[in-house]
N, C-alpha and C positions, 0 to 999 in steps of 0.2 A: 473316692476316685471318681473322676468325671468321665462319663462315656464320651468317646471320640468316634464319630461316624467315619468309616473307612480306615480305621486304625488296623495296624498289622496284628495286634493281639485281639482275639475275640474270645470272650469268656461267656459261655452258655451256663445259665443256672436258673435258680428260682429265688424270688425275693425273701421267702421264709426259710431257705436252706442255710444252716449255719456253716456247713462245709464250703458253700459258695462264698460266703462272707470271709471265711479264713483265707481261701485261695486268693480272693480279690486283695485282701490286706498284705499278703506275702508278695503278690505280683507287682503291686503299685511301685515299691522302690526300684525293683529291677527294671521295669518299663521306664521310669523316670531317668534312671542312670543311662539308658540307651536312647533317650529322646524319643520314645515310642508312646503311642497312645493305646488305650485299652477300651474296646467297645464291650459293653455289658449288654447281653441279650437275655431277657427273661422268657424262658421257653413256654411259660404258661400263657403268654400273649400270642402264641402261633401254634395251632394245632399240629402242623407238620413237624415243627421242632420238638413239640411235646412228645409226639409219637417216636421221633428219631432218638432223643436223648433220655426222656423220662426219668428213670431212677439212676442214670449214669452221671448226673450232674454233681459237681461242676465239671465241664469239659473245657479245656483251654486249647485254642488253636493259634498258630502263628502263620500268617500268609496262607491260610486255608489248610495247613497240615495240623492234625491232632497231636498235641504234645503230651497231655496227661489228662487224667480224670480223677475225681474224688479229692485228691491232695496235690498240691504243687510239687512237681518233680523238677527241682532247681537245676539239676544237672542237664535234663533234657532241654530246658528252656535256654540255659547258657550254650548248650552245644548247638541248638537251632540258631541262636543269635550269632554265634561264630561262623556258621555256615552261610549267613546272609551277607557277610562282609566281603568285599571284592578282594 
Protein backbone atom coordinates (compact mmCIF):
# COMPACT_ATOMS: atom_id res chain seq x y z
CA UNK A 1 0.00 0.00 0.00
CA UNK A 2 1.30 3.41 -0.87
CA UNK A 3 1.32 6.16 1.70
CA UNK A 4 -0.79 9.11 0.67
CA UNK A 5 -0.08 12.40 2.37
CA UNK A 6 -3.22 14.11 3.63
CA UNK A 7 -5.26 10.90 3.26
CA UNK A 8 -8.38 10.53 5.39
CA UNK A 9 -7.12 7.21 6.85
CA UNK A 10 -4.01 7.49 8.97
CA UNK A 11 -2.42 4.30 10.27
CA UNK A 12 0.07 4.73 13.10
CA UNK A 13 2.45 1.84 13.60
CA UNK A 14 5.96 0.50 13.54
CA UNK A 15 7.87 -1.02 10.64
CA UNK A 16 8.67 -4.21 12.58
CA UNK A 17 5.13 -4.70 14.01
CA UNK A 18 3.32 -7.72 12.53
CA UNK A 19 -0.08 -6.46 13.76
CA UNK A 20 0.59 -3.21 11.90
CA UNK A 21 1.25 -5.11 8.68
CA UNK A 22 -1.90 -7.18 9.20
CA UNK A 23 -4.07 -4.10 9.71
CA UNK A 24 -2.54 -2.42 6.68
CA UNK A 25 -3.28 -5.45 4.49
CA UNK A 26 -6.90 -5.64 5.69
CA UNK A 27 -7.46 -1.89 5.32
CA UNK A 28 -6.07 -1.55 1.80
CA UNK A 29 -9.06 -3.09 -0.07
CA UNK A 30 -11.59 -1.19 2.05
CA UNK A 31 -9.85 2.13 1.39
CA UNK A 32 -9.54 1.35 -2.33
CA UNK A 33 -13.26 0.51 -2.60
CA UNK A 34 -14.08 3.93 -1.18
CA UNK A 35 -11.49 5.78 -3.24
CA UNK A 36 -9.57 6.80 -0.14
CA UNK A 37 -5.90 6.87 0.60
CA UNK A 38 -4.05 5.62 3.64
CA UNK A 39 -1.17 7.49 5.19
CA UNK A 40 1.28 5.24 7.03
CA UNK A 41 3.12 6.88 9.92
CA UNK A 42 5.96 5.06 11.64
CA UNK A 43 5.79 6.28 15.23
CA UNK A 44 9.44 5.40 15.81
CA UNK A 45 10.37 8.37 13.61
CA UNK A 46 8.67 10.90 15.93
CA UNK A 47 9.33 10.93 19.70
CA UNK A 48 5.97 12.59 20.43
CA UNK A 49 4.04 9.95 18.48
CA UNK A 50 6.11 7.20 20.05
CA UNK A 51 5.23 8.53 23.51
CA UNK A 52 1.56 8.87 22.56
CA UNK A 53 1.02 5.47 20.92
CA UNK A 54 3.96 3.32 22.07
CA UNK A 55 2.60 -0.22 22.55
CA UNK A 56 -0.95 0.62 21.39
CA UNK A 57 -0.04 0.26 17.70
CA UNK A 58 -1.41 -0.17 15.23
CA UNK A 59 -3.88 2.68 15.65
CA UNK A 60 -6.19 3.63 12.79
CA UNK A 61 -7.85 7.02 12.43
CA UNK A 62 -10.26 8.43 9.89
CA UNK A 63 -10.52 12.21 9.59
CA UNK A 64 -8.66 12.46 12.90
CA UNK A 65 -11.04 10.16 14.83
CA UNK A 66 -9.54 7.00 16.30
CA UNK A 67 -11.39 3.94 15.01
CA UNK A 68 -9.44 0.98 16.32
CA UNK A 69 -6.16 -0.30 17.68
CA UNK A 70 -4.30 -3.63 17.56
CA UNK A 71 -6.70 -5.24 15.05
CA UNK A 72 -8.89 -3.80 12.30
CA UNK A 73 -12.47 -3.28 13.47
CA UNK A 74 -14.20 -3.51 10.09
CA UNK A 75 -17.58 -2.58 11.60
CA UNK A 76 -16.18 0.63 13.08
CA UNK A 77 -14.45 1.46 9.80
CA UNK A 78 -17.60 0.90 7.73
CA UNK A 79 -19.73 2.83 10.23
CA UNK A 80 -17.33 5.77 10.09
CA UNK A 81 -17.26 5.66 6.28
CA UNK A 82 -21.07 5.64 6.21
CA UNK A 83 -21.19 8.64 8.55
CA UNK A 84 -18.95 10.64 6.16
CA UNK A 85 -21.41 10.45 3.29
CA UNK A 86 -23.76 13.39 2.69
